[in-house]
A tleap script that builds the chain and sets N, CA, C and O, in Angstrom:
source leaprc.protein.ff14SB
mol = sequence {
  NMET ALA GLY TRP THR SER GLY ARG ILE ALA
  GLU PRO PHE GLY PHE ARG GLU ASP ALA VAL
  ARG LEU TRP ARG SER ASP PHE MET MET GLY
  GLY VAL GLU VAL LEU LYS ALA VAL PHE ALA
  PRO GLY PRO ALA PRO ALA LYS SER GLU ALA
  ALA LEU ARG VAL ALA MET PRO LEU LEU ALA
  ALA PRO VAL ASP ASP ARG PRO ASN ARG THR
  ILE PRO ARG LEU ARG ALA GLU ILE GLU ALA
  ARG GLY GLY VAL SER ILE SER ARG SER GLN
  LEU SER LYS VAL LEU ARG LYS LYS THR SER
  ALA GLY GLY VAL ARG GLY THR CARG
}
set mol.1.N position { 29.229 -39.130 -210.109 }
set mol.1.CA position { 28.935 -40.423 -210.455 }
set mol.1.C position { 27.363 -40.671 -210.868 }
set mol.1.O position { 26.950 -41.785 -211.189 }
set mol.2.N position { 26.850 -39.939 -210.839 }
set mol.2.CA position { 25.452 -39.854 -211.649 }
set mol.2.C position { 25.625 -40.277 -212.946 }
set mol.2.O position { 26.407 -39.845 -213.794 }
set mol.3.N position { 24.759 -41.231 -213.019 }
set mol.3.CA position { 24.665 -41.691 -214.677 }
set mol.3.C position { 25.597 -42.776 -215.094 }
set mol.3.O position { 25.613 -43.298 -216.209 }
set mol.4.N position { 26.504 -43.113 -213.910 }
set mol.4.CA position { 27.816 -44.050 -214.482 }
set mol.4.C position { 27.120 -45.524 -214.372 }
set mol.4.O position { 26.234 -45.839 -213.578 }
set mol.5.N position { 27.624 -46.201 -215.181 }
set mol.5.CA position { 27.322 -47.730 -215.245 }
set mol.5.C position { 27.778 -48.305 -213.994 }
set mol.5.O position { 28.583 -47.699 -213.286 }
set mol.6.N position { 27.316 -49.428 -213.686 }
set mol.6.CA position { 28.080 -50.426 -212.881 }
set mol.6.C position { 29.547 -50.818 -213.524 }
set mol.6.O position { 30.530 -50.893 -212.787 }
set mol.7.N position { 29.615 -51.002 -214.595 }
set mol.7.CA position { 30.725 -51.327 -215.175 }
set mol.7.C position { 31.725 -50.346 -214.829 }
set mol.7.O position { 32.761 -50.666 -214.246 }
set mol.8.N position { 31.475 -49.261 -215.138 }
set mol.8.CA position { 32.246 -48.167 -215.001 }
set mol.8.C position { 32.921 -47.768 -213.721 }
set mol.8.O position { 34.073 -47.383 -213.525 }
set mol.9.N position { 31.730 -47.990 -212.746 }
set mol.9.CA position { 32.369 -47.934 -211.101 }
set mol.9.C position { 33.114 -48.931 -210.866 }
set mol.9.O position { 34.141 -48.736 -210.216 }
set mol.10.N position { 32.801 -50.217 -211.319 }
set mol.10.CA position { 33.626 -51.261 -210.859 }
set mol.10.C position { 34.958 -51.410 -211.381 }
set mol.10.O position { 35.801 -52.003 -210.708 }
set mol.11.N position { 35.288 -50.840 -212.729 }
set mol.11.CA position { 36.737 -51.162 -213.399 }
set mol.11.C position { 37.722 -50.325 -212.435 }
set mol.11.O position { 38.579 -51.028 -211.899 }
set mol.12.N position { 37.757 -49.022 -212.133 }
set mol.12.CA position { 38.785 -48.415 -211.667 }
set mol.12.C position { 39.124 -49.321 -210.174 }
set mol.12.O position { 40.301 -49.595 -209.944 }
set mol.13.N position { 38.089 -49.743 -209.236 }
set mol.13.CA position { 38.580 -50.402 -207.897 }
set mol.13.C position { 38.814 -52.033 -208.178 }
set mol.13.O position { 39.059 -52.784 -207.234 }
set mol.14.N position { 38.732 -52.453 -209.362 }
set mol.14.CA position { 38.897 -53.931 -209.598 }
set mol.14.C position { 37.600 -54.821 -208.841 }
set mol.14.O position { 37.764 -55.919 -208.311 }
set mol.15.N position { 36.597 -54.259 -208.902 }
set mol.15.CA position { 35.334 -55.064 -208.600 }
set mol.15.C position { 34.696 -55.630 -209.764 }
set mol.15.O position { 35.040 -55.150 -210.844 }
set mol.16.N position { 33.767 -56.628 -209.764 }
set mol.16.CA position { 33.078 -57.153 -210.815 }
set mol.16.C position { 31.865 -56.220 -210.957 }
set mol.16.O position { 31.438 -55.532 -210.030 }
set mol.17.N position { 31.380 -56.250 -212.111 }
set mol.17.CA position { 30.072 -55.531 -212.546 }
set mol.17.C position { 28.950 -56.036 -211.819 }
set mol.17.O position { 28.021 -55.270 -211.565 }
set mol.18.N position { 28.925 -57.058 -211.506 }
set mol.18.CA position { 27.656 -57.815 -211.201 }
set mol.18.C position { 27.608 -57.459 -209.728 }
set mol.18.O position { 26.561 -57.137 -209.166 }
set mol.19.N position { 28.792 -57.531 -209.125 }
set mol.19.CA position { 28.762 -57.059 -207.432 }
set mol.19.C position { 28.380 -55.513 -207.439 }
set mol.19.O position { 27.419 -55.188 -206.743 }
set mol.20.N position { 28.847 -54.828 -207.946 }
set mol.20.CA position { 28.546 -53.355 -207.937 }
set mol.20.C position { 27.028 -53.089 -208.198 }
set mol.20.O position { 26.415 -52.225 -207.571 }
set mol.21.N position { 26.474 -53.846 -209.123 }
set mol.21.CA position { 25.261 -53.871 -209.423 }
set mol.21.C position { 24.137 -54.313 -208.309 }
set mol.21.O position { 23.057 -53.752 -208.124 }
set mol.22.N position { 24.675 -55.496 -207.590 }
set mol.22.CA position { 23.815 -55.634 -206.304 }
set mol.22.C position { 24.242 -54.706 -205.266 }
set mol.22.O position { 23.378 -54.453 -204.426 }
set mol.23.N position { 25.216 -54.218 -205.146 }
set mol.23.CA position { 25.330 -52.991 -203.858 }
set mol.23.C position { 24.440 -51.855 -204.698 }
set mol.23.O position { 23.549 -51.352 -204.012 }
set mol.24.N position { 24.482 -51.636 -205.316 }
set mol.24.CA position { 23.734 -50.208 -205.967 }
set mol.24.C position { 22.129 -50.417 -205.622 }
set mol.24.O position { 21.349 -49.604 -205.125 }
set mol.25.N position { 21.886 -51.825 -206.067 }
set mol.25.CA position { 20.447 -52.165 -205.712 }
set mol.25.C position { 20.148 -52.165 -204.264 }
set mol.25.O position { 19.125 -51.711 -203.751 }
set mol.26.N position { 21.145 -52.721 -203.658 }
set mol.26.CA position { 20.912 -52.818 -201.715 }
set mol.26.C position { 20.595 -51.306 -201.514 }
set mol.26.O position { 19.625 -50.885 -200.885 }
set mol.27.N position { 21.375 -50.677 -202.023 }
set mol.27.CA position { 21.744 -49.296 -201.515 }
set mol.27.C position { 20.148 -48.642 -201.840 }
set mol.27.O position { 19.380 -48.383 -200.914 }
set mol.28.N position { 19.874 -48.476 -202.938 }
set mol.28.CA position { 18.323 -47.994 -203.377 }
set mol.28.C position { 17.571 -48.636 -202.356 }
set mol.28.O position { 17.070 -47.759 -201.652 }
set mol.29.N position { 17.295 -49.672 -201.995 }
set mol.29.CA position { 16.374 -50.342 -201.229 }
set mol.29.C position { 16.417 -49.802 -199.793 }
set mol.29.O position { 15.436 -49.290 -199.254 }
set mol.30.N position { 17.640 -49.952 -199.195 }
set mol.30.CA position { 17.755 -49.595 -197.681 }
set mol.30.C position { 18.931 -48.496 -197.615 }
set mol.30.O position { 19.070 -48.158 -196.439 }
set mol.31.N position { 19.649 -47.955 -198.300 }
set mol.31.CA position { 20.789 -46.921 -197.741 }
set mol.31.C position { 21.934 -47.724 -197.519 }
set mol.31.O position { 22.281 -48.866 -197.819 }
set mol.32.N position { 22.517 -46.550 -196.760 }
set mol.32.CA position { 23.865 -47.215 -196.282 }
set mol.32.C position { 24.013 -48.213 -195.060 }
set mol.32.O position { 24.958 -48.945 -194.765 }
set mol.33.N position { 22.891 -48.034 -194.489 }
set mol.33.CA position { 22.708 -49.181 -193.208 }
set mol.33.C position { 22.975 -50.645 -193.659 }
set mol.33.O position { 23.760 -51.423 -193.117 }
set mol.34.N position { 22.063 -50.929 -194.921 }
set mol.34.CA position { 21.817 -51.856 -195.718 }
set mol.34.C position { 23.266 -52.561 -196.238 }
set mol.34.O position { 23.441 -53.779 -196.234 }
set mol.35.N position { 24.104 -51.737 -196.612 }
set mol.35.CA position { 25.531 -51.774 -196.953 }
set mol.35.C position { 26.342 -52.422 -195.942 }
set mol.35.O position { 26.999 -53.448 -196.115 }
set mol.36.N position { 26.238 -51.667 -194.745 }
set mol.36.CA position { 26.917 -51.754 -193.435 }
set mol.36.C position { 26.584 -53.397 -192.911 }
set mol.36.O position { 27.345 -54.164 -192.320 }
set mol.37.N position { 25.321 -53.595 -193.309 }
set mol.37.CA position { 24.736 -54.952 -192.513 }
set mol.37.C position { 25.242 -56.217 -193.330 }
set mol.37.O position { 25.237 -57.348 -192.844 }
set mol.38.N position { 25.633 -55.955 -194.477 }
set mol.38.CA position { 25.815 -57.280 -195.354 }
set mol.38.C position { 27.054 -57.826 -194.947 }
set mol.38.O position { 28.117 -57.223 -195.101 }
set mol.39.N position { 26.957 -58.958 -194.428 }
set mol.39.CA position { 28.144 -59.666 -193.991 }
set mol.39.C position { 28.802 -60.667 -195.160 }
set mol.39.O position { 28.105 -61.625 -195.498 }
set mol.40.N position { 30.101 -60.496 -195.792 }
set mol.40.CA position { 30.638 -61.179 -196.847 }
set mol.40.C position { 31.580 -62.148 -196.425 }
set mol.40.O position { 32.699 -61.857 -196.003 }
set mol.41.N position { 31.058 -63.507 -196.556 }
set mol.41.CA position { 31.391 -64.812 -195.679 }
set mol.41.C position { 32.784 -64.876 -196.782 }
set mol.41.O position { 32.841 -64.602 -197.980 }
set mol.42.N position { 33.937 -65.397 -195.746 }
set mol.42.CA position { 35.030 -66.047 -196.265 }
set mol.42.C position { 35.307 -67.286 -196.038 }
set mol.42.O position { 34.348 -67.992 -195.727 }
set mol.43.N position { 36.541 -67.869 -196.110 }
set mol.43.CA position { 36.818 -68.962 -195.768 }
set mol.43.C position { 36.975 -69.447 -194.299 }
set mol.43.O position { 37.400 -68.519 -193.610 }
set mol.44.N position { 36.802 -70.440 -193.679 }
set mol.44.CA position { 36.913 -70.748 -192.233 }
set mol.44.C position { 38.013 -70.569 -192.134 }
set mol.44.O position { 38.802 -70.775 -193.056 }
set mol.45.N position { 38.407 -70.054 -190.755 }
set mol.45.CA position { 39.911 -69.606 -190.089 }
set mol.45.C position { 40.406 -70.931 -189.397 }
set mol.45.O position { 40.414 -71.125 -188.182 }
set mol.46.N position { 40.793 -71.760 -190.318 }
set mol.46.CA position { 41.513 -73.107 -189.994 }
set mol.46.C position { 42.506 -73.129 -189.409 }
set mol.46.O position { 42.639 -74.067 -188.623 }
set mol.47.N position { 43.563 -72.181 -189.520 }
set mol.47.CA position { 44.888 -72.297 -188.616 }
set mol.47.C position { 44.243 -71.617 -187.101 }
set mol.47.O position { 44.595 -72.120 -186.034 }
set mol.48.N position { 43.482 -70.687 -187.127 }
set mol.48.CA position { 43.134 -70.270 -185.920 }
set mol.48.C position { 42.011 -71.485 -185.069 }
set mol.48.O position { 42.021 -71.562 -183.840 }
set mol.49.N position { 41.219 -72.248 -185.812 }
set mol.49.CA position { 40.551 -73.323 -185.156 }
set mol.49.C position { 41.456 -74.174 -184.548 }
set mol.49.O position { 41.289 -74.422 -183.354 }
set mol.50.N position { 42.406 -74.680 -185.162 }
set mol.50.CA position { 43.312 -75.830 -184.925 }
set mol.50.C position { 44.019 -75.244 -183.947 }
set mol.50.O position { 44.326 -75.939 -182.979 }
set mol.51.N position { 44.391 -73.961 -183.993 }
set mol.51.CA position { 45.480 -73.268 -182.863 }
set mol.51.C position { 44.621 -73.421 -181.304 }
set mol.51.O position { 45.107 -73.706 -180.209 }
set mol.52.N position { 43.481 -73.181 -181.587 }
set mol.52.CA position { 42.515 -73.105 -180.489 }
set mol.52.C position { 42.325 -74.549 -179.738 }
set mol.52.O position { 42.209 -74.679 -178.519 }
set mol.53.N position { 42.316 -75.552 -180.650 }
set mol.53.CA position { 41.929 -76.880 -180.301 }
set mol.53.C position { 42.978 -77.287 -179.486 }
set mol.53.O position { 42.753 -77.943 -178.468 }
set mol.54.N position { 44.540 -76.842 -179.957 }
set mol.54.CA position { 45.436 -77.288 -178.816 }
set mol.54.C position { 45.738 -76.580 -177.677 }
set mol.54.O position { 46.237 -77.054 -176.656 }
set mol.55.N position { 45.368 -75.228 -177.908 }
set mol.55.CA position { 45.671 -74.007 -176.749 }
set mol.55.C position { 44.757 -74.127 -175.814 }
set mol.55.O position { 45.216 -74.248 -174.678 }
set mol.56.N position { 43.613 -74.133 -175.917 }
set mol.56.CA position { 42.226 -74.040 -174.998 }
set mol.56.C position { 42.646 -75.129 -173.797 }
set mol.56.O position { 42.862 -74.701 -172.663 }
set mol.57.N position { 42.751 -76.577 -174.104 }
set mol.57.CA position { 42.929 -77.544 -172.915 }
set mol.57.C position { 44.274 -77.460 -172.180 }
set mol.57.O position { 44.416 -77.937 -171.053 }
set mol.58.N position { 45.294 -76.816 -172.876 }
set mol.58.CA position { 46.613 -76.394 -172.168 }
set mol.58.C position { 46.330 -75.317 -171.135 }
set mol.58.O position { 46.770 -75.306 -169.986 }
set mol.59.N position { 45.564 -74.443 -171.678 }
set mol.59.CA position { 45.231 -73.033 -170.703 }
set mol.59.C position { 44.302 -73.554 -169.629 }
set mol.59.O position { 44.217 -73.066 -168.502 }
set mol.60.N position { 43.501 -74.754 -170.150 }
set mol.60.CA position { 42.630 -74.688 -168.904 }
set mol.60.C position { 42.997 -75.922 -167.570 }
set mol.60.O position { 42.277 -76.333 -166.660 }
set mol.61.N position { 44.221 -76.207 -167.891 }
set mol.61.CA position { 44.772 -77.011 -166.829 }
set mol.61.C position { 45.043 -76.250 -165.558 }
set mol.61.O position { 45.400 -75.073 -165.609 }
set mol.62.N position { 44.865 -76.959 -164.296 }
set mol.62.CA position { 45.189 -76.022 -163.142 }
set mol.62.C position { 46.402 -75.288 -162.994 }
set mol.62.O position { 47.428 -75.900 -163.290 }
set mol.63.N position { 46.499 -74.234 -162.642 }
set mol.63.CA position { 47.656 -73.136 -162.637 }
set mol.63.C position { 48.764 -73.982 -162.015 }
set mol.63.O position { 49.830 -73.962 -162.630 }
set mol.64.N position { 48.713 -74.634 -161.039 }
set mol.64.CA position { 49.726 -75.367 -160.030 }
set mol.64.C position { 50.588 -76.360 -160.893 }
set mol.64.O position { 51.775 -76.612 -160.682 }
set mol.65.N position { 49.715 -76.949 -162.022 }
set mol.65.CA position { 50.380 -78.260 -162.784 }
set mol.65.C position { 50.711 -77.783 -164.184 }
set mol.65.O position { 51.015 -78.546 -165.100 }
set mol.66.N position { 50.616 -76.278 -164.294 }
set mol.66.CA position { 51.478 -75.843 -165.595 }
set mol.66.C position { 52.378 -75.087 -165.525 }
set mol.66.O position { 52.574 -74.545 -164.437 }
set mol.67.N position { 53.229 -74.787 -166.633 }
set mol.67.CA position { 54.249 -73.991 -166.660 }
set mol.67.C position { 53.389 -72.346 -167.217 }
set mol.67.O position { 52.205 -72.315 -167.549 }
set mol.68.N position { 54.127 -71.362 -167.206 }
set mol.68.CA position { 53.271 -70.110 -167.569 }
set mol.68.C position { 53.298 -70.170 -169.257 }
set mol.68.O position { 54.244 -70.473 -169.984 }
set mol.69.N position { 52.264 -69.872 -169.531 }
set mol.69.CA position { 51.885 -70.066 -171.034 }
set mol.69.C position { 51.929 -68.662 -171.644 }
set mol.69.O position { 51.002 -67.861 -171.525 }
set mol.70.N position { 53.064 -68.416 -172.303 }
set mol.70.CA position { 53.290 -67.094 -172.734 }
set mol.70.C position { 52.773 -67.561 -174.302 }
set mol.70.O position { 52.435 -68.729 -174.494 }
set mol.71.N position { 52.743 -66.610 -175.336 }
set mol.71.CA position { 52.520 -66.669 -176.701 }
set mol.71.C position { 53.577 -67.491 -177.219 }
set mol.71.O position { 53.212 -68.520 -177.788 }
set mol.72.N position { 54.976 -67.228 -177.135 }
set mol.72.CA position { 56.082 -67.908 -177.846 }
set mol.72.C position { 55.750 -69.528 -177.401 }
set mol.72.O position { 55.824 -70.506 -178.144 }
set mol.73.N position { 55.422 -69.509 -176.186 }
set mol.73.CA position { 55.381 -71.287 -175.715 }
set mol.73.C position { 54.248 -71.735 -176.433 }
set mol.73.O position { 54.384 -72.675 -177.217 }
set mol.74.N position { 52.940 -71.089 -176.242 }
set mol.74.CA position { 52.008 -71.912 -177.032 }
set mol.74.C position { 52.278 -71.865 -178.341 }
set mol.74.O position { 51.986 -72.918 -178.906 }
set mol.75.N position { 52.750 -70.995 -179.070 }
set mol.75.CA position { 52.907 -71.262 -180.524 }
set mol.75.C position { 53.589 -72.510 -180.374 }
set mol.75.O position { 52.970 -73.552 -180.587 }
set mol.76.N position { 54.816 -72.529 -180.026 }
set mol.76.CA position { 55.697 -74.032 -180.074 }
set mol.76.C position { 54.883 -75.295 -179.701 }
set mol.76.O position { 55.027 -76.319 -180.368 }
set mol.77.N position { 54.007 -75.246 -178.621 }
set mol.77.CA position { 53.196 -76.295 -178.346 }
set mol.77.C position { 52.097 -76.582 -179.720 }
set mol.77.O position { 52.055 -77.716 -180.198 }
set mol.78.N position { 51.439 -75.735 -180.155 }
set mol.78.CA position { 50.501 -75.512 -181.222 }
set mol.78.C position { 51.205 -76.235 -182.248 }
set mol.78.O position { 50.659 -77.216 -182.752 }
set mol.79.N position { 52.568 -75.801 -182.688 }
set mol.79.CA position { 52.869 -76.291 -183.774 }
set mol.79.C position { 53.682 -77.787 -183.439 }
set mol.79.O position { 53.909 -78.517 -184.405 }
set mol.80.N position { 53.983 -78.094 -182.487 }
set mol.80.CA position { 54.617 -79.341 -182.130 }
set mol.80.C position { 53.328 -80.156 -181.845 }
set mol.80.O position { 53.513 -81.273 -182.327 }
set mol.81.N position { 52.217 -80.088 -181.324 }
set mol.81.CA position { 50.776 -80.769 -181.029 }
set mol.81.C position { 50.028 -81.011 -182.304 }
set mol.81.O position { 49.634 -82.087 -182.755 }
set mol.82.N position { 49.913 -79.863 -182.774 }
set mol.82.CA position { 48.670 -79.995 -184.051 }
set mol.82.C position { 49.546 -79.631 -185.439 }
set mol.82.O position { 49.022 -79.662 -186.552 }
set mol.83.N position { 50.677 -79.352 -185.259 }
set mol.83.CA position { 51.098 -79.115 -186.862 }
set mol.83.C position { 50.919 -78.064 -187.644 }
set mol.83.O position { 51.093 -78.044 -188.863 }
set mol.84.N position { 50.449 -76.868 -186.723 }
set mol.84.CA position { 50.287 -75.624 -187.474 }
set mol.84.C position { 50.858 -74.752 -186.975 }
set mol.84.O position { 51.044 -74.707 -185.759 }
set mol.85.N position { 51.266 -73.864 -187.797 }
set mol.85.CA position { 52.504 -72.334 -187.538 }
set mol.85.C position { 51.380 -71.500 -187.479 }
set mol.85.O position { 50.600 -71.566 -188.429 }
set mol.86.N position { 51.098 -70.618 -186.426 }
set mol.86.CA position { 50.539 -69.424 -186.512 }
set mol.86.C position { 51.174 -68.540 -185.860 }
set mol.86.O position { 51.933 -68.842 -184.940 }
set mol.87.N position { 50.918 -67.112 -186.306 }
set mol.87.CA position { 51.855 -66.023 -186.257 }
set mol.87.C position { 51.530 -65.394 -184.666 }
set mol.87.O position { 50.406 -65.663 -184.244 }
set mol.88.N position { 52.318 -64.678 -183.866 }
set mol.88.CA position { 52.415 -64.530 -182.702 }
set mol.88.C position { 51.022 -63.325 -182.747 }
set mol.88.O position { 50.305 -63.212 -181.752 }
set mol.89.N position { 50.789 -62.540 -183.925 }
set mol.89.CA position { 49.630 -61.600 -183.726 }
set mol.89.C position { 48.336 -62.266 -183.908 }
set mol.89.O position { 47.355 -61.861 -183.285 }
set mol.90.N position { 48.249 -63.427 -184.854 }
set mol.90.CA position { 47.225 -64.167 -184.990 }
set mol.90.C position { 46.605 -64.942 -183.988 }
set mol.90.O position { 45.395 -65.142 -183.882 }
set mol.91.N position { 47.534 -65.380 -183.234 }
set mol.91.CA position { 47.457 -66.105 -181.966 }
set mol.91.C position { 46.952 -65.401 -180.939 }
set mol.91.O position { 46.096 -65.874 -180.192 }
set mol.92.N position { 47.504 -64.046 -180.795 }
set mol.92.CA position { 47.259 -63.102 -179.717 }
set mol.92.C position { 45.827 -62.753 -179.899 }
set mol.92.O position { 45.040 -62.581 -178.968 }
set mol.93.N position { 45.505 -62.649 -181.329 }
set mol.93.CA position { 44.073 -61.897 -181.585 }
set mol.93.C position { 42.914 -63.128 -181.033 }
set mol.93.O position { 42.085 -63.027 -180.129 }
set mol.94.N position { 43.162 -64.123 -181.803 }
set mol.94.CA position { 42.451 -65.260 -181.585 }
set mol.94.C position { 42.123 -65.782 -180.146 }
set mol.94.O position { 41.031 -66.272 -179.858 }
set mol.95.N position { 43.098 -65.645 -179.319 }
set mol.95.CA position { 43.071 -65.918 -177.923 }
set mol.95.C position { 42.419 -64.763 -177.269 }
set mol.95.O position { 41.661 -65.110 -176.363 }
set mol.96.N position { 42.504 -63.363 -177.488 }
set mol.96.CA position { 41.947 -62.331 -177.068 }
set mol.96.C position { 40.213 -62.454 -177.317 }
set mol.96.O position { 39.339 -62.207 -176.487 }
set mol.97.N position { 40.076 -62.828 -178.461 }
set mol.97.CA position { 38.369 -62.953 -179.016 }
set mol.97.C position { 38.173 -64.054 -178.179 }
set mol.97.O position { 37.438 -63.694 -177.259 }
set mol.98.N position { 38.500 -65.273 -178.065 }
set mol.98.CA position { 38.236 -66.298 -177.564 }
set mol.98.C position { 37.824 -65.885 -176.014 }
set mol.98.O position { 36.755 -66.282 -175.552 }
set mol.99.N position { 38.616 -65.169 -175.334 }
set mol.99.CA position { 38.893 -64.546 -173.921 }
set mol.99.C position { 37.727 -63.538 -173.579 }
set mol.99.O position { 37.103 -63.547 -172.517 }
set mol.100.N position { 37.509 -62.610 -174.698 }
set mol.100.CA position { 36.382 -61.861 -174.433 }
set mol.100.C position { 34.773 -62.589 -174.814 }
set mol.100.O position { 33.703 -62.007 -174.640 }
set mol.101.N position { 34.888 -63.554 -175.194 }
set mol.101.CA position { 33.717 -64.521 -175.471 }
set mol.101.C position { 33.541 -65.486 -174.269 }
set mol.101.O position { 32.669 -66.344 -174.402 }
set mol.102.N position { 34.290 -65.460 -173.051 }
set mol.102.CA position { 33.965 -66.453 -172.041 }
set mol.102.C position { 35.169 -67.232 -171.679 }
set mol.102.O position { 35.201 -68.002 -170.719 }
set mol.103.N position { 36.359 -66.960 -172.642 }
set mol.103.CA position { 37.400 -67.963 -172.593 }
set mol.103.C position { 38.043 -67.933 -171.311 }
set mol.103.O position { 37.488 -67.557 -170.279 }
set mol.104.N position { 39.542 -68.445 -171.424 }
set mol.104.CA position { 40.746 -68.017 -170.402 }
set mol.104.C position { 41.066 -66.963 -170.349 }
set mol.104.O position { 40.823 -66.316 -171.368 }
set mol.105.N position { 41.716 -66.262 -169.271 }
set mol.105.CA position { 42.439 -65.338 -169.047 }
set mol.105.C position { 43.874 -65.445 -168.729 }
set mol.105.O position { 44.353 -66.547 -168.458 }
set mol.106.N position { 44.471 -64.555 -168.741 }
set mol.106.CA position { 46.015 -64.596 -167.954 }
set mol.106.C position { 47.052 -64.784 -168.736 }
set mol.106.O position { 48.161 -64.734 -168.203 }
set mol.107.N position { 46.958 -65.041 -170.163 }
set mol.107.CA position { 47.748 -65.480 -171.245 }
set mol.107.C position { 48.346 -63.897 -171.830 }
set mol.107.O position { 47.653 -62.893 -171.990 }
set mol.108.N position { 49.760 -64.025 -172.071 }
set mol.108.CA position { 50.366 -62.757 -172.507 }
set mol.108.C position { 51.466 -63.137 -173.484 }
set mol.108.O position { 52.150 -62.261 -174.015 }
savepdb mol mol.pdb
quit
């Protein structure tokens, strides 16, 4: 790929030429580590945030005062209370991430 233009590199991968130009410049300044460190922002996780707004208070209630909270039951409550439909896998991932950051435990 020596001597290739940014446009020639970008085309087969479906990237924009200016993006490849920036990546190449970053690589020349700091190598692969710089490319790994770059964070590509995306849209806010609206469904996940809405689901957590409903789920966290439900899961924070004392155990004696609440039914077992399974993922299917939480999904139903989130849809009923928050109007958000979230997949099992996405809800599970969001709850695991929240749990690993000091959230609640014991939901499966």
